[in-house]
N, C-alpha and C positions, 0 to 999 in steps of 0.2 A: 721968731722962728720958725721953717717953715724947713719938714722935712717929708725926706722921702723915705717909707719903709720897706725892705725889700725880705723875704721869709718873713713876714708878717707873724705868720701864724694865731694866733688872737689878740697882739696886740697889746702886750705889757705896755710898748716905749708910748702908745696915745695916751695910754691910762693912767702913766707916771707924770705924763706931760701936760695933760689940761690944765695939771691947776696954774701952771707956767702958761697957760695962752698961747701957746706951740700948736701949729696947726700942719694936719697933713695933708700934705701935696696928693698923693696917691700911696696904698699901698700891693705891694707884691706878692699874691699866695696863691697857692694850687689845691691846694689839699680841700678838700670837700669840706669835710665840718668845721674849721676854723675860715672857710669860706662866709659859711653861712654865721657865725659867728660874725664877723667884720660885718653882713651887710645888717644883719639885725642893730648892732650898734652905731655904723655905721652908713646909716644909708646913703650919704651926701657925697660919700667918699668910694673914688674908682678905684677897684679894687684890677689892677690891668694883668694880672696871673704869671706868668712865665718871663721871670727875670733876665732869658734867656734874651728875649725877644725884646729890650729895654732899648734901643735904636728907631723902634717903628711906635714908641709910643709919642702920643702925644704930650709931651709936656715942654714948657720954655723952660730950659739947660740951665738959664741965670734963677730958675724959681726955689732950687734946694740950697735951704742953708749947711744943712745935714742932710748926708745917708747912715741912714743905720739899718745895720743885718744880725745874720748870724747866718754864713753859710758853712757846707764842709770844706776842712780844708786840703789841697790836694795842691802838690807840689809843683813845680814849673820853673822852664828855665828864665831866670832874669835876665840872663845877656839875650835868649830871643822873645824880650818881654814886651818889646814895638810888633814881631809880627803876632807875635800871642792875642795880642790886646786888638787887631783887624777882625779875627774870630776865636769868641772865648768858648763859643760854645761847648759843653761837655766837660766844663771845669769852674764848680761855680764860684771858684775862690777867685778864678783869672777874670770870673763874672764880674765879679763885685770889682775889681780894680780895674776893669772896662767901664766899669760904671761911677767909679771914681774919675776918671781920665775925663768922659763924656760930661760929667754934670758941675765936674770941677766945685765941689761942697767947700763951704769953710772946713764944720766940720764931720767926723767921719768915727763912726763907732761899731765898734766888731765883738762881736761876743764869739766863744768856743768853750767845748770845754778841755779843762788840764789836760790832756792829755792830747792835747795839739803840737803842746810843748815837747813832745819826747816820741811823736808821730813823724819816720821817716830818720830818727836821729836829728829831729828838731828842724830838717831841710825843709819841710813843707811849712811849719809857723817860718822859716827866716824865706823863704820865698815870698812869702805873703807880705812882712814884714820890709821886705828890699823891694818891691815891687812901689809900692805905696812912696818909700824912699826917693826912687827913679822918679815918681809923678811930680817929687817935690814938696810932699809931706812931710812935717817933722811929726814925731809917732813916739805915744809911748804905753805900754800894758804890763796890767796887774794882776793877779788873782784877787778874786772879792767874794766873800763868805755872805752871803745870803742872813746870815744867821747875825750877824753884825749890823743890821738895817733895819733891824722892829719888827722882821716877822723868825718865827718860831723852830727855823730850818736849816739843815747843816746842805748851803749851794753853793760848793766852788766853781767860780765860773772865769775864763781870762777874758777880762775886756780889752781893747786894745783902742785906742782915742788917737785919733791923727788931726792933725791943723793944718790948711793949706798955705800956710806960711814958712813951712820948713824950717820955724822953730820947738824942736822936740820939748824945750822948755814950757810953749802953752801948752802942748797937748799933758807931760809931768802935770802943771797945776791942778787940772782938774783931776785926775785918778791918785794924787798923793799927798797927805796933808802935810804943814811945813815940817811937825813934829815926825812926819814918816822920812820924810828926806833929811831930817838931822841925825836918822837912826833909833828915834825914842821912838819907835813905832810900839803899839799895841798887838802884843803876843798873846795870852791867853783868853783861856774863854771867859773865864770870870771877870777879864776887862770888858766884855762885851753885853754884862751882864744887864749892864744897865742901857741900852738900845735894843737887847731881845729879853727881853723882862717876863715871857711867858715858859711852858715846854716847851724844848726847842725838839723836833720831827728832824726826818731827815730828808731827800731832796724828793720831790714829789716826780714820779717814774708814770708810763704810761706803759707800765708792765700791769698798772695795777686795772687795764680797762679787760680784759680779757676771763676774769676770775669767773668764777661760776655761782659762789655762796655770794656774792657780790655786799656789800657794805650794807649795815643798818637802816632804820630809817632819821626823818627829821627830828624826831626826839632826841637823838644821839650826836646834834650836829657840834654841840659844844668840847669843844678840846678841852681831856681831860687831864691833869699830871703824871698819869701812868701809865709807858707806854713801852713797845715791846716790836724788837724785831727780831728776823725771821731767821734762822740758820739755814743759809740757801742749801746746805748737802743733806741734812738732814729733818727733825720735825722738834730742834731745841729751842727756848725764843730766850731772848738776851734780854735783857730788864734793861733800857732806858728812862732813867729816870728824869733825865734832860732834855738828852740827845735819842736822837733816830735817824735813819741815811735819807738821803737827798731824793725828791718827790722826782722822780722819770715817768718816764712813758710807757714800761713792762709795770708798773702798779697792775694790779685785778689776773694777770696772767697766770696767780696761784702760787704755791710751792714759796720760796722763799723771797718770795718779791714786796707783799705787800703787807707794812708796819701794822701793826694791832694796838687798840687801845682798851685800858678795862675802865668800863663803865659800872660803876659798883659792883657787884658780882660777875659781871658779863664782861667777855673778850669778843670787841667787833673789830673790824677792819676802818681805817676813814672815809670816810665820806666826798664823796664830790664837793659841796662845801665847807669841807676841812680844806681840804686841799688846795679850795680857792685864796682860801684866809692863808694857810701859808704861804703862797704865791704873792700874796698881797694884792688880788683882786676883792671888786664887794662882789656879795654873796649873791650865788643865781648867776653870775656874770656868764657863765657859756650854760645856766639849763633856758638856753633860749626857745620859746614860745613858737611853736608851729597845730597847724591842723591839719587833717587828712578829710576827703570827702571822695570816694567814690573811687577807694583807691592811690589816691593820687597827695603827695603833700602838700600845705601850703606854707605859705609865710602869715607873719602875723596881719597884716593888710586885707589879704583876698581871703585869709581862710576865715574869717567875720562874716563874709557874706557870700562864702560856697565855692563852686564850681561850676565851670560851663557846663561839665557832663551834665547834669542835673538843673541846670538853670536855676542853682539857689533854693531848689526843692527838699533840700536833704541837709539836716543840720550838722554842719563840722565838727567832727571829735575830734578833743585838746587831747595832744602828745606830748609830752613831757621827753624830752631829749635821753638818748640813753649814756645810762654812767659812766660807760666803757669810752664812747667818742667825749666826752668830757673830761676821762683821766688824760687818754694819749694829750687832749690838747695842754692841757694841764702842765704835763710833765716832760711839753717838748718846749715851755712857754721860757721866757724868763725873767725872773725874780722883779714885779713891780718898783720895788721900795729900792733899789739896787740903781732902777734906770733914772728913777727921780731923782734919785742923791746924782749921779752922774749932770743931769740936766739938769740941777740947781748949782750944780757946778759949770758950768758952760754960761747961764746965764746971768750968772757973780762973776763972771770975767770980764 
């Protein structure tokens, strides 16, 4: 399978699907730090940047089997869809739909927060689904929680899967197991413990990025069984013996945004490495190595040889990635195990 990833972030999809042998056609990410992570891990894959300029991309329209991404969901008129597809700029949900029409992938995977189901009374989400239907795609959607896919984090997200055949049953086969379709689905956390067998934290948040205290050092990188959740209105702590809140982009802003863990007699923040584990990424995935010389930041290869300003006379300094950037990127990412599960379901069709 060849996939085009938009709103790529740090590429949970690529980490998830590498074991399946799937190949990225290209990425589309505009944020500075996630783009550096992509360049570090996938130097041979083009990051095409602004997805609204997709018509200018040098991509074979027949080379995309899967289009994957998670855009903001804004409403639009399905009745005026054809005109909107001609110039979808300013509405990324409509841009995503226009990309479906342009590349005509066999599969479409789209992710968003559960709030999309009630946004504008459901009209935003309805517009998006209606547009997929107008393009001849059969679709299904489901809220999936990462804690039941092997990571100890509550992370509920809406996933839409669509298939070019127009048959919604093809999409439903991906998101729903036979027992779920018959009404015999698992409903309790206890039934999910066989998958998420570690302590469960909440959703990783990019708000972790702006805290002044910062997390503890490497010696505290192992998750511990006792976790606390800040009360966002006062200083109380809520003990979460099995769960904590979702990892989101606000981790690190202080106040009630950062979950804490008890390490022996000490209480500390979760570290970026722990957040990587909660999202299913390898340790250090977002800790990209770079160098500074003469006040200029270089990537890994260039940094080894100094810089052109001093002709390599000075020794470049190794610089670790700021924790704030890592928290934000991880908080905005999809959960790797959920994406892997979806990929495996598609591969098995």
